[in-house]
mmCIF file of the N, C-alpha and C atoms, coordinates in Angstrom:
data_MODEL
# 
_entry.id   MODEL 
# 
loop_
_atom_site.group_PDB 
_atom_site.id 
_atom_site.type_symbol 
_atom_site.label_atom_id 
_atom_site.label_alt_id 
_atom_site.label_comp_id 
_atom_site.label_asym_id 
_atom_site.label_entity_id 
_atom_site.label_seq_id 
_atom_site.pdbx_PDB_ins_code 
_atom_site.Cartn_x 
_atom_site.Cartn_y 
_atom_site.Cartn_z 
_atom_site.occupancy 
_atom_site.B_iso_or_equiv 
_atom_site.pdbx_formal_charge 
_atom_site.auth_seq_id 
_atom_site.auth_comp_id 
_atom_site.auth_asym_id 
_atom_site.auth_atom_id 
_atom_site.pdbx_PDB_model_num 
ATOM 1   N N  . UNK A 1 1  ? 6.210  -13.689 9.385  1.00 0.00 ? 1  UNK A N  1 
ATOM 2   C CA . UNK A 1 1  ? 7.185  -12.622 9.352  1.00 0.00 ? 1  UNK A CA 1 
ATOM 3   C C  . UNK A 1 1  ? 7.794  -12.516 10.751 1.00 0.00 ? 1  UNK A C  1 
ATOM 4   N N  . UNK A 1 2  ? 9.108  -12.378 10.803 1.00 0.00 ? 2  UNK A N  1 
ATOM 5   C CA . UNK A 1 2  ? 9.791  -12.346 12.096 1.00 0.00 ? 2  UNK A CA 1 
ATOM 6   C C  . UNK A 1 2  ? 9.697  -10.969 12.743 1.00 0.00 ? 2  UNK A C  1 
ATOM 7   N N  . UNK A 1 3  ? 9.973  -10.938 14.021 1.00 0.00 ? 3  UNK A N  1 
ATOM 8   C CA . UNK A 1 3  ? 9.967  -9.684  14.770 1.00 0.00 ? 3  UNK A CA 1 
ATOM 9   C C  . UNK A 1 3  ? 10.980 -8.713  14.176 1.00 0.00 ? 3  UNK A C  1 
ATOM 10  N N  . UNK A 1 4  ? 12.143 -9.232  13.778 1.00 0.00 ? 4  UNK A N  1 
ATOM 11  C CA . UNK A 1 4  ? 13.180 -8.364  13.213 1.00 0.00 ? 4  UNK A CA 1 
ATOM 12  C C  . UNK A 1 4  ? 12.711 -7.690  11.930 1.00 0.00 ? 4  UNK A C  1 
ATOM 13  N N  . UNK A 1 5  ? 11.982 -8.424  11.110 1.00 0.00 ? 5  UNK A N  1 
ATOM 14  C CA . UNK A 1 5  ? 11.469 -7.851  9.858  1.00 0.00 ? 5  UNK A CA 1 
ATOM 15  C C  . UNK A 1 5  ? 10.441 -6.770  10.164 1.00 0.00 ? 5  UNK A C  1 
ATOM 16  N N  . UNK A 1 6  ? 9.561  -7.035  11.100 1.00 0.00 ? 6  UNK A N  1 
ATOM 17  C CA . UNK A 1 6  ? 8.554  -6.038  11.473 1.00 0.00 ? 6  UNK A CA 1 
ATOM 18  C C  . UNK A 1 6  ? 9.225  -4.782  12.015 1.00 0.00 ? 6  UNK A C  1 
ATOM 19  N N  . UNK A 1 7  ? 10.251 -4.957  12.839 1.00 0.00 ? 7  UNK A N  1 
ATOM 20  C CA . UNK A 1 7  ? 10.976 -3.797  13.370 1.00 0.00 ? 7  UNK A CA 1 
ATOM 21  C C  . UNK A 1 7  ? 11.625 -2.998  12.247 1.00 0.00 ? 7  UNK A C  1 
ATOM 22  N N  . UNK A 1 8  ? 12.211 -3.688  11.281 1.00 0.00 ? 8  UNK A N  1 
ATOM 23  C CA . UNK A 1 8  ? 12.838 -2.994  10.162 1.00 0.00 ? 8  UNK A CA 1 
ATOM 24  C C  . UNK A 1 8  ? 11.797 -2.248  9.346  1.00 0.00 ? 8  UNK A C  1 
ATOM 25  N N  . UNK A 1 9  ? 10.705 -2.891  9.021  1.00 0.00 ? 9  UNK A N  1 
ATOM 26  C CA . UNK A 1 9  ? 9.667  -2.239  8.227  1.00 0.00 ? 9  UNK A CA 1 
ATOM 27  C C  . UNK A 1 9  ? 9.085  -1.036  8.958  1.00 0.00 ? 9  UNK A C  1 
ATOM 28  N N  . UNK A 1 10 ? 8.902  -1.174  10.248 1.00 0.00 ? 10 UNK A N  1 
ATOM 29  C CA . UNK A 1 10 ? 8.397  -0.059  11.040 1.00 0.00 ? 10 UNK A CA 1 
ATOM 30  C C  . UNK A 1 10 ? 9.388  1.094   11.028 1.00 0.00 ? 10 UNK A C  1 
ATOM 31  N N  . UNK A 1 11 ? 10.663 0.795   11.214 1.00 0.00 ? 11 UNK A N  1 
ATOM 32  C CA . UNK A 1 11 ? 11.695 1.833   11.192 1.00 0.00 ? 11 UNK A CA 1 
ATOM 33  C C  . UNK A 1 11 ? 11.733 2.535   9.845  1.00 0.00 ? 11 UNK A C  1 
ATOM 34  N N  . UNK A 1 12 ? 11.605 1.778   8.759  1.00 0.00 ? 12 UNK A N  1 
ATOM 35  C CA . UNK A 1 12 ? 11.621 2.382   7.429  1.00 0.00 ? 12 UNK A CA 1 
ATOM 36  C C  . UNK A 1 12 ? 10.415 3.286   7.213  1.00 0.00 ? 12 UNK A C  1 
ATOM 37  N N  . UNK A 1 13 ? 9.261  2.869   7.680  1.00 0.00 ? 13 UNK A N  1 
ATOM 38  C CA . UNK A 1 13 ? 8.062  3.697   7.531  1.00 0.00 ? 13 UNK A CA 1 
ATOM 39  C C  . UNK A 1 13 ? 8.183  4.976   8.358  1.00 0.00 ? 13 UNK A C  1 
ATOM 40  N N  . UNK A 1 14 ? 8.688  4.869   9.573  1.00 0.00 ? 14 UNK A N  1 
ATOM 41  C CA . UNK A 1 14 ? 8.864  6.053   10.408 1.00 0.00 ? 14 UNK A CA 1 
ATOM 42  C C  . UNK A 1 14 ? 9.914  6.983   9.818  1.00 0.00 ? 14 UNK A C  1 
ATOM 43  N N  . UNK A 1 15 ? 10.966 6.399   9.241  1.00 0.00 ? 15 UNK A N  1 
ATOM 44  C CA . UNK A 1 15 ? 11.992 7.206   8.592  1.00 0.00 ? 15 UNK A CA 1 
ATOM 45  C C  . UNK A 1 15 ? 11.389 7.980   7.429  1.00 0.00 ? 15 UNK A C  1 
ATOM 46  N N  . UNK A 1 16 ? 10.586 7.317   6.634  1.00 0.00 ? 16 UNK A N  1 
ATOM 47  C CA . UNK A 1 16 ? 9.951  7.979   5.493  1.00 0.00 ? 16 UNK A CA 1 
ATOM 48  C C  . UNK A 1 16 ? 9.084  9.147   5.968  1.00 0.00 ? 16 UNK A C  1 
ATOM 49  N N  . UNK A 1 17 ? 8.336  8.932   7.038  1.00 0.00 ? 17 UNK A N  1 
ATOM 50  C CA . UNK A 1 17 ? 7.480  9.994   7.570  1.00 0.00 ? 17 UNK A CA 1 
ATOM 51  C C  . UNK A 1 17 ? 8.308  11.156  8.109  1.00 0.00 ? 17 UNK A C  1 
ATOM 52  N N  . UNK A 1 18 ? 9.385  10.860  8.818  1.00 0.00 ? 18 UNK A N  1 
ATOM 53  C CA . UNK A 1 18 ? 10.235 11.918  9.367  1.00 0.00 ? 18 UNK A CA 1 
ATOM 54  C C  . UNK A 1 18 ? 10.900 12.733  8.271  1.00 0.00 ? 18 UNK A C  1 
ATOM 55  N N  . UNK A 1 19 ? 11.367 12.070  7.226  1.00 0.00 ? 19 UNK A N  1 
ATOM 56  C CA . UNK A 1 19 ? 12.001 12.783  6.113  1.00 0.00 ? 19 UNK A CA 1 
ATOM 57  C C  . UNK A 1 19 ? 10.973 13.682  5.432  1.00 0.00 ? 19 UNK A C  1 
ATOM 58  N N  . UNK A 1 20 ? 9.783  13.165  5.197  1.00 0.00 ? 20 UNK A N  1 
ATOM 59  C CA . UNK A 1 20 ? 8.735  13.969  4.562  1.00 0.00 ? 20 UNK A CA 1 
ATOM 60  C C  . UNK A 1 20 ? 8.395  15.182  5.424  1.00 0.00 ? 20 UNK A C  1 
ATOM 61  N N  . UNK A 1 21 ? 8.283  14.980  6.725  1.00 0.00 ? 21 UNK A N  1 
ATOM 62  C CA . UNK A 1 21 ? 7.991  16.090  7.627  1.00 0.00 ? 21 UNK A CA 1 
ATOM 63  C C  . UNK A 1 21 ? 9.086  17.149  7.540  1.00 0.00 ? 21 UNK A C  1 
ATOM 64  N N  . UNK A 1 22 ? 10.330 16.707  7.552  1.00 0.00 ? 22 UNK A N  1 
ATOM 65  C CA . UNK A 1 22 ? 11.452 17.644  7.489  1.00 0.00 ? 22 UNK A CA 1 
ATOM 66  C C  . UNK A 1 22 ? 11.446 18.423  6.179  1.00 0.00 ? 22 UNK A C  1 
ATOM 67  N N  . UNK A 1 23 ? 11.215 17.735  5.077  1.00 0.00 ? 23 UNK A N  1 
ATOM 68  C CA . UNK A 1 23 ? 11.238 18.380  3.761  1.00 0.00 ? 23 UNK A CA 1 
ATOM 69  C C  . UNK A 1 23 ? 10.139 19.430  3.649  1.00 0.00 ? 23 UNK A C  1 
ATOM 70  N N  . UNK A 1 24 ? 8.954  19.101  4.112  1.00 0.00 ? 24 UNK A N  1 
ATOM 71  C CA . UNK A 1 24 ? 7.817  19.993  3.909  1.00 0.00 ? 24 UNK A CA 1 
ATOM 72  C C  . UNK A 1 24 ? 7.623  21.028  5.005  1.00 0.00 ? 24 UNK A C  1 
ATOM 73  N N  . UNK A 1 25 ? 8.308  20.887  6.118  1.00 0.00 ? 25 UNK A N  1 
ATOM 74  C CA . UNK A 1 25 ? 8.111  21.847  7.202  1.00 0.00 ? 25 UNK A CA 1 
ATOM 75  C C  . UNK A 1 25 ? 9.396  22.534  7.641  1.00 0.00 ? 25 UNK A C  1 
ATOM 76  N N  . UNK A 1 26 ? 10.498 22.238  6.954  1.00 0.00 ? 26 UNK A N  1 
ATOM 77  C CA . UNK A 1 26 ? 11.799 22.800  7.338  1.00 0.00 ? 26 UNK A CA 1 
ATOM 78  C C  . UNK A 1 26 ? 12.084 22.508  8.808  1.00 0.00 ? 26 UNK A C  1 
ATOM 79  N N  . UNK A 1 27 ? 11.830 21.275  9.200  1.00 0.00 ? 27 UNK A N  1 
ATOM 80  C CA . UNK A 1 27 ? 12.066 20.858  10.583 1.00 0.00 ? 27 UNK A CA 1 
ATOM 81  C C  . UNK A 1 27 ? 13.549 20.764  10.899 1.00 0.00 ? 27 UNK A C  1 
ATOM 82  N N  . UNK A 1 28 ? 13.850 20.358  12.101 1.00 0.00 ? 28 UNK A N  1 
ATOM 83  C CA . UNK A 1 28 ? 15.219 20.244  12.576 1.00 0.00 ? 28 UNK A CA 1 
ATOM 84  C C  . UNK A 1 28 ? 15.868 18.991  11.985 1.00 0.00 ? 28 UNK A C  1 
ATOM 85  N N  . UNK A 1 29 ? 16.882 19.181  11.157 1.00 0.00 ? 29 UNK A N  1 
ATOM 86  C CA . UNK A 1 29 ? 17.508 18.039  10.487 1.00 0.00 ? 29 UNK A CA 1 
ATOM 87  C C  . UNK A 1 29 ? 18.277 17.140  11.450 1.00 0.00 ? 29 UNK A C  1 
ATOM 88  N N  . UNK A 1 30 ? 18.647 17.630  12.621 1.00 0.00 ? 30 UNK A N  1 
ATOM 89  C CA . UNK A 1 30 ? 19.358 16.772  13.572 1.00 0.00 ? 30 UNK A CA 1 
ATOM 90  C C  . UNK A 1 30 ? 18.458 15.630  14.044 1.00 0.00 ? 30 UNK A C  1 
ATOM 91  N N  . UNK A 1 31 ? 17.150 15.847  14.027 1.00 0.00 ? 31 UNK A N  1 
ATOM 92  C CA . UNK A 1 31 ? 16.223 14.773  14.395 1.00 0.00 ? 31 UNK A CA 1 
ATOM 93  C C  . UNK A 1 31 ? 16.304 13.626  13.404 1.00 0.00 ? 31 UNK A C  1 
ATOM 94  N N  . UNK A 1 32 ? 16.637 13.926  12.152 1.00 0.00 ? 32 UNK A N  1 
ATOM 95  C CA . UNK A 1 32 ? 16.726 12.876  11.144 1.00 0.00 ? 32 UNK A CA 1 
ATOM 96  C C  . UNK A 1 32 ? 17.868 11.918  11.448 1.00 0.00 ? 32 UNK A C  1 
ATOM 97  N N  . UNK A 1 33 ? 18.949 12.408  12.025 1.00 0.00 ? 33 UNK A N  1 
ATOM 98  C CA . UNK A 1 33 ? 20.069 11.533  12.360 1.00 0.00 ? 33 UNK A CA 1 
ATOM 99  C C  . UNK A 1 33 ? 19.643 10.453  13.352 1.00 0.00 ? 33 UNK A C  1 
ATOM 100 N N  . UNK A 1 34 ? 18.816 10.816  14.308 1.00 0.00 ? 34 UNK A N  1 
ATOM 101 C CA . UNK A 1 34 ? 18.303 9.838   15.267 1.00 0.00 ? 34 UNK A CA 1 
ATOM 102 C C  . UNK A 1 34 ? 17.468 8.798   14.534 1.00 0.00 ? 34 UNK A C  1 
ATOM 103 N N  . UNK A 1 35 ? 16.618 9.262   13.627 1.00 0.00 ? 35 UNK A N  1 
ATOM 104 C CA . UNK A 1 35 ? 15.771 8.354   12.852 1.00 0.00 ? 35 UNK A CA 1 
ATOM 105 C C  . UNK A 1 35 ? 16.611 7.410   12.020 1.00 0.00 ? 35 UNK A C  1 
ATOM 106 N N  . UNK A 1 36 ? 17.622 7.934   11.335 1.00 0.00 ? 36 UNK A N  1 
ATOM 107 C CA . UNK A 1 36 ? 18.480 7.092   10.503 1.00 0.00 ? 36 UNK A CA 1 
ATOM 108 C C  . UNK A 1 36 ? 19.224 6.066   11.357 1.00 0.00 ? 36 UNK A C  1 
ATOM 109 N N  . UNK A 1 37 ? 19.630 6.462   12.555 1.00 0.00 ? 37 UNK A N  1 
ATOM 110 C CA . UNK A 1 37 ? 20.317 5.521   13.445 1.00 0.00 ? 37 UNK A CA 1 
ATOM 111 C C  . UNK A 1 37 ? 19.401 4.371   13.844 1.00 0.00 ? 37 UNK A C  1 
ATOM 112 N N  . UNK A 1 38 ? 18.131 4.663   14.084 1.00 0.00 ? 38 UNK A N  1 
ATOM 113 C CA . UNK A 1 38 ? 17.168 3.611   14.433 1.00 0.00 ? 38 UNK A CA 1 
ATOM 114 C C  . UNK A 1 38 ? 17.025 2.638   13.269 1.00 0.00 ? 38 UNK A C  1 
ATOM 115 N N  . UNK A 1 39 ? 16.917 3.181   12.052 1.00 0.00 ? 39 UNK A N  1 
ATOM 116 C CA . UNK A 1 39 ? 16.788 2.326   10.872 1.00 0.00 ? 39 UNK A CA 1 
ATOM 117 C C  . UNK A 1 39 ? 18.041 1.483   10.677 1.00 0.00 ? 39 UNK A C  1 
ATOM 118 N N  . UNK A 1 40 ? 19.194 2.095   10.810 1.00 0.00 ? 40 UNK A N  1 
ATOM 119 C CA . UNK A 1 40 ? 20.448 1.358   10.645 1.00 0.00 ? 40 UNK A CA 1 
ATOM 120 C C  . UNK A 1 40 ? 20.581 0.244   11.678 1.00 0.00 ? 40 UNK A C  1 
ATOM 121 N N  . UNK A 1 41 ? 20.136 0.511   12.895 1.00 0.00 ? 41 UNK A N  1 
ATOM 122 C CA . UNK A 1 41 ? 20.184 -0.521  13.935 1.00 0.00 ? 41 UNK A CA 1 
ATOM 123 C C  . UNK A 1 41 ? 19.237 -1.673  13.587 1.00 0.00 ? 41 UNK A C  1 
ATOM 124 N N  . UNK A 1 42 ? 18.057 -1.342  13.067 1.00 0.00 ? 42 UNK A N  1 
ATOM 125 C CA . UNK A 1 42 ? 17.105 -2.389  12.675 1.00 0.00 ? 42 UNK A CA 1 
ATOM 126 C C  . UNK A 1 42 ? 17.674 -3.241  11.550 1.00 0.00 ? 42 UNK A C  1 
ATOM 127 N N  . UNK A 1 43 ? 18.369 -2.607  10.613 1.00 0.00 ? 43 UNK A N  1 
ATOM 128 C CA . UNK A 1 43 ? 19.000 -3.349  9.514  1.00 0.00 ? 43 UNK A CA 1 
ATOM 129 C C  . UNK A 1 43 ? 20.113 -4.238  10.056 1.00 0.00 ? 43 UNK A C  1 
ATOM 130 N N  . UNK A 1 44 ? 20.929 -3.689  10.941 1.00 0.00 ? 44 UNK A N  1 
ATOM 131 C CA . UNK A 1 44 ? 22.048 -4.448  11.499 1.00 0.00 ? 44 UNK A CA 1 
ATOM 132 C C  . UNK A 1 44 ? 21.572 -5.658  12.301 1.00 0.00 ? 44 UNK A C  1 
ATOM 133 N N  . UNK A 1 45 ? 20.407 -5.557  12.917 1.00 0.00 ? 45 UNK A N  1 
ATOM 134 C CA . UNK A 1 45 ? 19.892 -6.648  13.749 1.00 0.00 ? 45 UNK A CA 1 
ATOM 135 C C  . UNK A 1 45 ? 19.078 -7.672  12.972 1.00 0.00 ? 45 UNK A C  1 
ATOM 136 N N  . UNK A 1 46 ? 18.932 -7.469  11.673 1.00 0.00 ? 46 UNK A N  1 
ATOM 137 C CA . UNK A 1 46 ? 18.128 -8.391  10.871 1.00 0.00 ? 46 UNK A CA 1 
ATOM 138 C C  . UNK A 1 46 ? 18.954 -9.624  10.522 1.00 0.00 ? 46 UNK A C  1 
ATOM 139 N N  . UNK A 1 47 ? 18.528 -10.806 10.959 1.00 0.00 ? 47 UNK A N  1 
ATOM 140 C CA . UNK A 1 47 ? 19.269 -12.032 10.644 1.00 0.00 ? 47 UNK A CA 1 
ATOM 141 C C  . UNK A 1 47 ? 19.293 -12.298 9.140  1.00 0.00 ? 47 UNK A C  1 
ATOM 142 N N  . UNK A 1 48 ? 20.370 -12.874 8.658  1.00 0.00 ? 48 UNK A N  1 
ATOM 143 C CA . UNK A 1 48 ? 20.512 -13.138 7.225  1.00 0.00 ? 48 UNK A CA 1 
ATOM 144 C C  . UNK A 1 48 ? 19.402 -14.022 6.682  1.00 0.00 ? 48 UNK A C  1 
ATOM 145 N N  . UNK A 1 49 ? 18.923 -14.958 7.499  1.00 0.00 ? 49 UNK A N  1 
ATOM 146 C CA . UNK A 1 49 ? 17.932 -15.907 6.984  1.00 0.00 ? 49 UNK A CA 1 
ATOM 147 C C  . UNK A 1 49 ? 16.544 -15.311 6.787  1.00 0.00 ? 49 UNK A C  1 
ATOM 148 N N  . UNK A 1 50 ? 16.323 -14.074 7.207  1.00 0.00 ? 50 UNK A N  1 
ATOM 149 C CA . UNK A 1 50 ? 15.009 -13.469 6.993  1.00 0.00 ? 50 UNK A CA 1 
ATOM 150 C C  . UNK A 1 50 ? 15.021 -12.356 5.952  1.00 0.00 ? 50 UNK A C  1 
ATOM 151 N N  . UNK A 1 51 ? 16.163 -12.149 5.298  1.00 0.00 ? 51 UNK A N  1 
ATOM 152 C CA . UNK A 1 51 ? 16.223 -11.115 4.263  1.00 0.00 ? 51 UNK A CA 1 
ATOM 153 C C  . UNK A 1 51 ? 15.247 -11.387 3.126  1.00 0.00 ? 51 UNK A C  1 
ATOM 154 N N  . UNK A 1 52 ? 14.957 -12.654 2.867  1.00 0.00 ? 52 UNK A N  1 
ATOM 155 C CA . UNK A 1 52 ? 14.025 -12.964 1.785  1.00 0.00 ? 52 UNK A CA 1 
ATOM 156 C C  . UNK A 1 52 ? 12.635 -12.411 2.082  1.00 0.00 ? 52 UNK A C  1 
ATOM 157 N N  . UNK A 1 53 ? 12.257 -12.320 3.364  1.00 0.00 ? 53 UNK A N  1 
ATOM 158 C CA . UNK A 1 53 ? 10.972 -11.712 3.720  1.00 0.00 ? 53 UNK A CA 1 
ATOM 159 C C  . UNK A 1 53 ? 10.922 -10.251 3.299  1.00 0.00 ? 53 UNK A C  1 
ATOM 160 N N  . UNK A 1 54 ? 12.055 -9.586  3.394  1.00 0.00 ? 54 UNK A N  1 
ATOM 161 C CA . UNK A 1 54 ? 12.108 -8.171  3.038  1.00 0.00 ? 54 UNK A CA 1 
ATOM 162 C C  . UNK A 1 54 ? 12.086 -8.000  1.523  1.00 0.00 ? 54 UNK A C  1 
ATOM 163 N N  . UNK A 1 55 ? 12.901 -8.778  0.818  1.00 0.00 ? 55 UNK A N  1 
ATOM 164 C CA . UNK A 1 55 ? 13.044 -8.571  -0.619 1.00 0.00 ? 55 UNK A CA 1 
ATOM 165 C C  . UNK A 1 55 ? 11.960 -9.220  -1.461 1.00 0.00 ? 55 UNK A C  1 
ATOM 166 N N  . UNK A 1 56 ? 11.358 -10.290 -0.939 1.00 0.00 ? 56 UNK A N  1 
ATOM 167 C CA . UNK A 1 56 ? 10.331 -10.987 -1.713 1.00 0.00 ? 56 UNK A CA 1 
ATOM 168 C C  . UNK A 1 56 ? 8.953  -10.785 -1.121 1.00 0.00 ? 56 UNK A C  1 
ATOM 169 N N  . UNK A 1 57 ? 8.844  -9.878  -0.167 1.00 0.00 ? 57 UNK A N  1 
ATOM 170 C CA . UNK A 1 57 ? 7.628  -9.616  0.587  1.00 0.00 ? 57 UNK A CA 1 
ATOM 171 C C  . UNK A 1 57 ? 6.357  -10.306 0.142  1.00 0.00 ? 57 UNK A C  1 
ATOM 172 N N  . UNK A 1 58 ? 5.849  -11.115 1.006  1.00 0.00 ? 58 UNK A N  1 
ATOM 173 C CA . UNK A 1 58 ? 4.592  -11.794 0.747  1.00 0.00 ? 58 UNK A CA 1 
ATOM 174 C C  . UNK A 1 58 ? 3.423  -10.978 1.264  1.00 0.00 ? 58 UNK A C  1 
ATOM 175 N N  . UNK A 1 59 ? 2.326  -11.638 1.524  1.00 0.00 ? 59 UNK A N  1 
ATOM 176 C CA . UNK A 1 59 ? 1.115  -10.955 1.975  1.00 0.00 ? 59 UNK A CA 1 
ATOM 177 C C  . UNK A 1 59 ? 1.313  -10.263 3.320  1.00 0.00 ? 59 UNK A C  1 
ATOM 178 N N  . UNK A 1 60 ? 2.027  -10.899 4.243  1.00 0.00 ? 60 UNK A N  1 
ATOM 179 C CA . UNK A 1 60 ? 2.263  -10.266 5.545  1.00 0.00 ? 60 UNK A CA 1 
ATOM 180 C C  . UNK A 1 60 ? 3.042  -8.969  5.385  1.00 0.00 ? 60 UNK A C  1 
ATOM 181 N N  . UNK A 1 61 ? 4.040  -8.996  4.522  1.00 0.00 ? 61 UNK A N  1 
ATOM 182 C CA . UNK A 1 61 ? 4.844  -7.804  4.239  1.00 0.00 ? 61 UNK A CA 1 
ATOM 183 C C  . UNK A 1 61 ? 3.941  -6.699  3.709  1.00 0.00 ? 61 UNK A C  1 
ATOM 184 N N  . UNK A 1 62 ? 3.111  -7.017  2.728  1.00 0.00 ? 62 UNK A N  1 
ATOM 185 C CA . UNK A 1 62 ? 2.241  -6.018  2.113  1.00 0.00 ? 62 UNK A CA 1 
ATOM 186 C C  . UNK A 1 62 ? 1.236  -5.467  3.122  1.00 0.00 ? 62 UNK A C  1 
ATOM 187 N N  . UNK A 1 63 ? 0.691  -6.335  3.947  1.00 0.00 ? 63 UNK A N  1 
ATOM 188 C CA . UNK A 1 63 ? -0.260 -5.900  4.967  1.00 0.00 ? 63 UNK A CA 1 
ATOM 189 C C  . UNK A 1 63 ? 0.401  -4.932  5.935  1.00 0.00 ? 63 UNK A C  1 
ATOM 190 N N  . UNK A 1 64 ? 1.616  -5.246  6.350  1.00 0.00 ? 64 UNK A N  1 
ATOM 191 C CA . UNK A 1 64 ? 2.340  -4.369  7.269  1.00 0.00 ? 64 UNK A CA 1 
ATOM 192 C C  . UNK A 1 64 ? 2.568  -3.004  6.631  1.00 0.00 ? 64 UNK A C  1 
ATOM 193 N N  . UNK A 1 65 ? 2.971  -2.985  5.371  1.00 0.00 ? 65 UNK A N  1 
ATOM 194 C CA . UNK A 1 65 ? 3.215  -1.721  4.682  1.00 0.00 ? 65 UNK A CA 1 
ATOM 195 C C  . UNK A 1 65 ? 1.912  -0.937  4.528  1.00 0.00 ? 65 UNK A C  1 
ATOM 196 N N  . UNK A 1 66 ? 0.829  -1.621  4.209  1.00 0.00 ? 66 UNK A N  1 
ATOM 197 C CA . UNK A 1 66 ? -0.462 -0.958  4.015  1.00 0.00 ? 66 UNK A CA 1 
ATOM 198 C C  . UNK A 1 66 ? -0.971 -0.309  5.293  1.00 0.00 ? 66 UNK A C  1 
ATOM 199 N N  . UNK A 1 67 ? -0.625 -0.868  6.438  1.00 0.00 ? 67 UNK A N  1 
ATOM 200 C CA . UNK A 1 67 ? -1.100 -0.322  7.708  1.00 0.00 ? 67 UNK A CA 1 
ATOM 201 C C  . UNK A 1 67 ? -0.523 1.051   8.011  1.00 0.00 ? 67 UNK A C  1 
ATOM 202 N N  . UNK A 1 68 ? 0.502  1.466   7.293  1.00 0.00 ? 68 UNK A N  1 
ATOM 203 C CA . UNK A 1 68 ? 1.116  2.764   7.542  1.00 0.00 ? 68 UNK A CA 1 
ATOM 204 C C  . UNK A 1 68 ? 0.623  3.844   6.594  1.00 0.00 ? 68 UNK A C  1 
ATOM 205 N N  . UNK A 1 69 ? -0.300 3.524   5.741  1.00 0.00 ? 69 UNK A N  1 
ATOM 206 C CA . UNK A 1 69 ? -0.801 4.546   4.798  1.00 0.00 ? 69 UNK A CA 1 
ATOM 207 C C  . UNK A 1 69 ? -1.739 5.491   5.477  1.00 0.00 ? 69 UNK A C  1 
# 
């Protein structure tokens, strides 16, 4: 798995956590814009040739996702 894929997956996991925090604690929604910008930047920096790692996620993909539970 490439560094770009790991960065994207990490950004998505952090985004999910930030959204959940905001929903359940009535946090500051302006913080979410920063989070979304980080995710969008990670998506924009993902090379086309590694998109299959994201969409077809193999064992490395699953392991990375599991580490955030």
